[in-house]
C-alpha positions as CSV (number, residue, x, y, z in Angstrom):
1,X,18.4,21.7,-11.6
2,X,17.3,18.6,-13.4
3,X,14.7,18.8,-16.2
4,X,13.9,15.6,-18.0
5,X,11.5,15.4,-20.9
6,X,10.0,12.0,-21.6
7,X,6.8,13.1,-23.4
8,X,7.9,11.7,-26.8
9,X,9.0,8.3,-25.5
10,X,6.2,7.8,-23.0
11,X,2.6,7.8,-24.3
12,X,1.2,7.7,-20.7
13,X,3.0,10.6,-19.2
14,X,0.6,13.1,-20.6
15,X,-2.1,11.6,-18.3
16,X,-0.4,13.2,-15.3
17,X,0.3,16.8,-14.5
18,X,3.7,16.5,-13.0
19,X,6.0,19.4,-12.2
20,X,8.6,19.8,-15.0
21,X,11.3,20.6,-12.5
22,X,10.9,17.2,-10.7
23,X,12.1,13.7,-11.4
24,X,9.5,11.8,-9.4
25,X,10.6,8.3,-8.5
26,X,8.6,8.0,-5.3
27,X,5.2,6.7,-6.3
28,X,5.4,4.2,-3.6
29,X,5.0,6.9,-0.9
30,X,2.5,9.2,-2.6
31,X,1.1,8.3,-6.0
32,X,-0.4,11.2,-7.9
33,X,-3.7,10.5,-9.7
34,X,-4.0,10.8,-13.5
35,X,-6.2,13.4,-15.2
36,X,-9.4,11.2,-15.4
37,X,-9.3,10.5,-11.7
38,X,-8.7,14.2,-10.8
39,X,-11.6,15.2,-13.1
40,X,-14.0,12.8,-11.5
41,X,-13.1,13.9,-8.0
42,X,-13.6,17.6,-9.1
43,X,-17.0,16.7,-10.5
44,X,-18.2,15.1,-7.2
45,X,-16.8,18.0,-5.2
46,X,-18.7,20.5,-7.4
47,X,-21.9,18.6,-6.9
48,X,-21.3,18.6,-3.1
49,X,-20.6,22.3,-3.0
50,X,-23.5,23.2,-5.3
51,X,-26.2,21.4,-3.3
52,X,-25.0,19.7,-0.1
53,X,-28.4,18.5,1.0
54,X,-29.1,16.7,-2.3
55,X,-25.6,15.3,-2.4
56,X,-25.5,13.9,1.2
57,X,-29.1,12.8,1.6
58,X,-29.9,11.4,-1.8
59,X,-26.9,10.9,-4.0
60,X,-24.1,9.8,-1.7
61,X,-25.1,6.4,-0.6
62,X,-26.0,5.0,-4.0
63,X,-22.7,6.3,-5.4
64,X,-20.8,5.1,-2.3
65,X,-22.0,1.5,-2.7
66,X,-21.5,1.6,-6.5
67,X,-17.9,2.6,-6.0
68,X,-17.4,-0.1,-3.4
69,X,-18.9,-2.7,-5.7
70,X,-16.4,-1.8,-8.5
71,X,-13.6,-2.0,-6.0
72,X,-14.8,-5.4,-4.7
73,X,-14.9,-6.8,-8.2
74,X,-11.3,-5.6,-8.8
75,X,-10.2,-7.3,-5.5
76,X,-12.0,-10.6,-6.1
77,X,-14.4,-10.4,-3.2
78,X,-18.0,-9.5,-2.3
79,X,-18.8,-5.8,-1.5
80,X,-20.1,-6.8,1.9
81,X,-16.6,-7.9,2.9
82,X,-15.2,-4.4,2.3
83,X,-15.4,-1.1,4.2
84,X,-14.0,2.0,2.4
85,X,-11.8,3.9,4.8
86,X,-9.3,6.8,4.4
87,X,-6.1,4.7,4.1
88,X,-4.3,1.6,5.2
89,X,-3.2,3.2,8.5
90,X,-6.9,3.9,9.4
91,X,-7.8,0.3,8.4
92,X,-4.9,-1.2,10.5
93,X,-6.1,0.8,13.5
94,X,-9.6,-0.6,13.1
95,X,-8.2,-4.2,13.1
96,X,-5.9,-3.6,16.1
97,X,-8.7,-2.0,18.1
98,X,-11.3,-4.7,17.2
99,X,-9.2,-7.9,17.5
100,X,-9.8,-9.6,20.9
101,X,-6.3,-9.8,22.5
102,X,-6.0,-11.2,26.0
103,X,-3.2,-10.9,28.5
104,X,-0.1,-12.8,27.5
105,X,-1.3,-13.2,23.9
106,X,1.2,-12.6,21.1
107,X,1.1,-10.7,17.9
108,X,3.8,-11.6,15.3
109,X,5.3,-9.2,12.8
110,X,8.4,-9.3,10.6
111,X,11.3,-6.9,10.8
112,X,10.3,-5.5,7.4
113,X,7.0,-4.0,8.5
114,X,6.1,-0.4,8.2
115,X,7.0,1.6,11.3
116,X,3.5,2.9,11.9
117,X,2.1,-0.6,11.8
118,X,4.5,-1.7,14.5
119,X,3.4,1.4,16.6
120,X,-0.3,0.5,16.2
121,X,0.2,-3.1,17.4
122,X,2.5,-2.0,20.3
123,X,-0.3,0.1,21.6
124,X,-3.0,-2.6,21.0
125,X,-0.9,-5.2,22.9
126,X,-0.1,-2.8,25.8
127,X,-3.8,-1.9,26.1
128,X,-4.8,-5.6,26.2
129,X,-2.0,-6.6,28.6
130,X,-0.6,-8.8,25.9
131,X,3.1,-9.4,25.2
132,X,5.2,-6.9,23.3
133,X,4.9,-7.7,19.5
134,X,7.1,-10.5,18.5
135,X,9.4,-9.7,15.6
136,X,10.5,-12.4,13.1
137,X,13.7,-11.5,11.4
138,X,13.7,-12.5,7.7
139,X,16.9,-13.9,6.2
140,X,19.2,-11.3,4.6
141,X,19.8,-11.9,1.8
142,X,16.7,-14.0,1.0
143,X,16.9,-16.7,-1.7
144,X,13.6,-18.6,-1.5
145,X,10.0,-18.1,-0.3
146,X,10.5,-21.1,2.0
147,X,13.1,-19.1,4.0
148,X,10.5,-16.4,4.6
149,X,7.9,-18.9,5.7
150,X,10.3,-20.7,8.0
151,X,11.5,-17.5,9.6
152,X,7.9,-16.6,10.5
153,X,7.0,-20.1,11.6
154,X,10.0,-20.3,13.9
155,X,8.6,-17.4,16.0
156,X,5.1,-18.9,16.4
157,X,4.2,-20.1,19.9
158,X,1.0,-21.5,21.4
159,X,0.2,-17.9,22.4
160,X,0.4,-16.4,18.9
161,X,-3.0,-15.0,18.0
162,X,-2.3,-12.8,15.0
163,X,0.3,-12.5,12.3
164,X,0.7,-9.1,10.6
165,X,2.6,-9.3,7.4
166,X,3.1,-7.0,4.3
167,X,2.2,-8.2,0.9
168,X,5.0,-6.0,-0.4
169,X,7.3,-4.5,2.2
170,X,7.7,-0.8,2.5
171,X,11.3,-0.3,3.5
172,X,12.7,-3.0,1.3
173,X,10.2,-3.5,-1.5
174,X,10.1,-7.3,-1.2
175,X,7.1,-9.4,-2.3
176,X,6.4,-11.8,0.5
177,X,4.6,-15.2,0.0
178,X,1.4,-14.1,1.8
179,X,-0.7,-16.9,0.3
180,X,1.5,-19.6,1.8
181,X,1.8,-17.6,5.1
182,X,-2.1,-17.4,5.3
183,X,-2.4,-21.1,4.6
184,X,0.2,-22.0,7.3
185,X,-1.6,-19.7,9.8
186,X,-5.0,-21.2,9.1
187,X,-3.7,-24.7,9.8
188,X,-2.6,-23.4,13.2
189,X,-5.7,-21.5,14.0
190,X,-3.9,-18.1,13.8
191,X,-5.5,-15.0,12.3
192,X,-3.6,-13.0,9.6
193,X,-3.8,-9.3,8.7
194,X,-2.1,-8.5,5.4
195,X,-0.8,-5.0,5.0
196,X,-1.2,-4.4,1.3
197,X,-0.9,-0.8,0.2
198,X,1.9,-1.6,-2.3
199,X,0.3,-4.7,-3.7
200,X,-2.7,-3.2,-5.5
201,X,-1.9,-3.3,-9.3
202,X,1.7,-4.4,-8.8
203,X,0.3,-7.9,-8.0
204,X,-3.0,-9.7,-8.7
205,X,-5.0,-9.4,-5.5
206,X,-7.8,-12.0,-5.1
207,X,-9.0,-11.6,-1.5
208,X,-11.4,-14.5,-1.5
209,X,-8.7,-16.9,-2.8
210,X,-6.2,-15.5,-0.4
211,X,-8.6,-16.1,2.5
212,X,-6.8,-13.9,5.0
213,X,-8.7,-12.6,8.0
214,X,-8.0,-8.9,7.3
215,X,-6.5,-7.0,4.4
216,X,-5.7,-3.3,4.6
217,X,-4.7,-1.0,1.7
218,X,-4.5,2.5,0.4
219,X,-5.9,3.1,-3.1
220,X,-3.9,6.3,-3.6
221,X,-0.6,4.4,-4.2
222,X,-0.3,2.2,-7.3
223,X,-3.9,2.3,-8.2
224,X,-3.7,6.1,-8.4
225,X,-7.1,6.8,-6.8
226,X,-7.2,10.1,-4.9
227,X,-5.5,10.7,-1.6
228,X,-7.8,9.6,1.2
229,X,-9.2,6.5,-0.4
230,X,-8.5,3.1,1.0
231,X,-10.2,0.0,2.2
232,X,-10.4,-2.7,4.9
233,X,-11.3,-6.2,4.0
234,X,-12.7,-8.4,6.7
235,X,-13.3,-12.1,6.3
236,X,-16.9,-13.2,7.2
237,X,-15.4,-15.2,10.1
238,X,-14.2,-12.0,11.7
239,X,-16.9,-9.5,10.8
240,X,-19.0,-9.7,14.0
241,X,-16.2,-8.2,16.2
242,X,-15.2,-5.3,14.0
243,X,-16.2,-1.8,15.2
244,X,-15.5,1.6,13.7
245,X,-13.3,3.9,15.7
246,X,-15.7,6.8,14.9
247,X,-19.3,6.0,15.6
248,X,-22.0,8.1,13.9
249,X,-25.1,7.2,11.9
250,X,-23.4,4.7,9.7
251,X,-26.4,4.8,7.3
252,X,-28.5,7.9,7.2
253,X,-31.9,7.5,9.0
254,X,-34.4,6.0,8.4
255,X,-32.1,3.3,7.0
256,X,-31.1,0.9,9.8
257,X,-27.7,-0.6,10.5
258,X,-27.7,-4.2,9.2
259,X,-24.2,-5.3,8.6
260,X,-20.7,-4.6,10.0
261,X,-19.7,-2.4,7.1
262,X,-22.7,-0.1,7.4
263,X,-21.1,1.7,10.3
264,X,-18.3,2.9,8.0
265,X,-20.5,4.5,5.4
266,X,-21.3,7.7,7.4
267,X,-18.9,8.6,10.1
268,X,-19.8,12.3,10.1
269,X,-19.9,15.1,7.6
270,X,-16.8,15.1,5.3
271,X,-15.8,15.2,1.7
272,X,-16.2,11.7,0.3
273,X,-15.2,12.5,-3.3
274,X,-12.0,10.5,-3.0
275,X,-14.0,7.3,-2.5
276,X,-16.3,8.1,-5.4
277,X,-13.3,8.5,-7.8
278,X,-12.0,5.0,-7.2
279,X,-14.0,3.7,-10.2
280,X,-12.2,5.8,-12.8
281,X,-8.9,4.9,-11.3
282,X,-9.7,1.2,-11.8
283,X,-11.0,1.9,-15.3
284,X,-7.8,3.9,-16.2
285,X,-5.4,1.1,-15.1
286,X,-7.6,-1.6,-16.8
287,X,-7.5,0.5,-20.0
288,X,-3.7,0.3,-19.9
289,X,-3.9,-3.4,-19.0
290,X,-2.7,-4.8,-15.7
291,X,0.0,-7.0,-17.4
292,X,1.1,-4.1,-19.5
293,X,1.5,-2.1,-16.4
294,X,3.5,-4.8,-14.6
295,X,5.8,-5.5,-17.5
296,X,6.6,-1.9,-18.2
297,X,7.1,-0.9,-14.6
298,X,9.1,-4.0,-13.8
299,X,11.3,-3.4,-16.8
300,X,12.0,0.1,-15.4
301,X,12.6,-1.1,-11.9
302,X,14.9,-3.8,-13.1
303,X,16.8,-1.2,-15.2
304,X,17.2,1.0,-12.1
305,X,18.4,-1.9,-10.0
306,X,21.0,-2.9,-12.6
307,X,22.3,0.6,-13.0
308,X,22.5,1.2,-9.3
309,X,24.3,-2.1,-8.7
310,X,26.8,-1.1,-11.4
311,X,27.3,2.2,-9.7
312,X,27.5,1.1,-6.0
313,X,28.9,-2.4,-6.4
314,X,26.4,-3.4,-3.7
315,X,24.6,-6.7,-3.7
316,X,20.7,-6.6,-3.5
317,X,19.1,-8.6,-0.8
318,X,16.7,-10.5,-3.1
319,X,17.0,-12.4,-6.4
320,X,16.6,-10.5,-9.7
321,X,13.1,-11.9,-10.3
322,X,9.6,-10.6,-10.8
323,X,8.6,-13.1,-8.1
324,X,10.4,-10.9,-5.6
325,X,9.8,-7.3,-6.9
326,X,7.7,-5.7,-9.5
327,X,7.5,-1.9,-9.7
328,X,9.8,-1.0,-6.9
329,X,13.5,-1.9,-6.6
330,X,15.6,-1.6,-3.5
331,X,19.4,-1.5,-3.6
332,X,21.8,-1.2,-0.7
333,X,24.0,1.9,-0.6
334,X,27.4,2.4,1.1
335,X,27.2,3.6,4.7
336,X,26.3,7.2,5.3
337,X,23.6,9.7,6.3
338,X,20.3,8.6,4.6
339,X,18.3,11.7,5.3
340,X,21.1,14.0,4.1
341,X,21.5,12.1,0.8
342,X,17.8,12.2,0.1
343,X,17.7,16.0,0.9
344,X,20.7,16.6,-1.4
345,X,19.1,14.7,-4.3
346,X,16.2,17.0,-4.1
347,X,18.0,20.3,-3.4
348,X,20.7,19.9,-6.0
349,X,18.9,17.7,-8.7
350,X,15.2,17.9,-8.0
351,X,15.0,14.1,-7.7
352,X,12.4,12.7,-5.3
353,X,13.4,9.2,-4.2
354,X,13.5,7.6,-0.7
355,X,16.9,6.9,0.8
356,X,15.9,4.4,3.5
357,X,17.7,3.9,6.9
358,X,16.5,0.4,7.8
359,X,18.1,-1.5,10.7
360,X,21.2,0.7,10.4
361,X,21.6,0.0,6.7
362,X,21.2,2.6,4.0
363,X,19.4,1.8,0.8
364,X,17.6,3.4,-2.1
365,X,14.0,2.5,-3.1
366,X,13.1,3.4,-6.6
367,X,9.4,3.4,-7.6
368,X,8.4,3.2,-11.3
369,X,5.0,4.0,-12.6
370,X,3.6,4.6,-16.1
371,X,4.8,8.2,-16.3
372,X,8.5,7.3,-15.5
373,X,11.2,6.6,-18.1
374,X,14.8,5.3,-18.3
375,X,16.0,8.9,-18.8
376,X,14.9,9.6,-15.2
377,X,16.7,6.6,-14.0
378,X,19.8,7.7,-15.8
379,X,19.5,11.2,-14.1
380,X,19.2,9.5,-10.7
381,X,22.3,7.4,-11.3
382,X,24.3,10.4,-12.6
383,X,23.4,12.4,-9.5
384,X,24.3,9.6,-7.2
385,X,27.6,9.2,-8.9
386,X,28.4,12.8,-7.9
387,X,27.1,12.6,-4.4
388,X,28.3,9.2,-3.2
């Protein structure tokens, strides 16, 4: 059993209620919210339970649109370009179901995309009679952003209608040059959907400046909003064709539906407290300071990368630079059973960290948030030294 105390060295750890028997290095999968966010969600749930009619019919819509306005400011866009949805997966399904594919059209993804995203677009292409999604293989190792752009450009044809690309990749934790990819696609008249769950907070996200067609994200990851809070950004040039997968009132009568995003406000009776607690999540991370967050977590991720390289003698796939990774570090591991190693790290050492089996190659992806510390990295390396 591994018990690591970092309270004295880490002033932010007290803001989370983390199990003392766990070394949690997997914020990239599920990011627990800090105390102020939990408290605000509990407050809204209490109000809902105490007087549902008042909550739903009088209080919900003003609070919903206030929360969306705070999120829009944080993301560098106007509120009317955002719909708040449960998570990035939900948002990606909206895009895939709404985008007008025709027979023989092509959708282009990279080989670093999240598995669920590939499934979503496979279904959308099959339903439309379009081609199977085209996969651009990124260089391995990668040495420059130009290589990434060239690899994607090389798979574009006159039938390419959509490029789906991660801002930060899930299996490999690479930061991709999405601004340049969007600019290239605009010149060719191709739409771009950026999958951005890992980018919020790790990177500056300015959606109007990025000028992609769609952007999907989950706020429960690095922003530390509650689970079940995410958003879909849609450029004004694409908004007319977007439809919700669940059709209900949208806005409660007698308010009429006026804009594309109205249909996402009310999709039936549910607990919307996660969306209403996005504001304190943003306030919390801004109170720390975005650059402070990035420098601290990158320093930890870099430390993890260096120690893992020393242990495994494996060469990472990207340069050791903040341009390529921020709060997550991925390092190849010697061949072996990925699932078994991840299970043993938990069962024997109570360490939560993903061991990724990507394209037949085993790697470890270490996520570092404000509550983490070098002592936890050391515990991970010590455990791996015994298991590998």
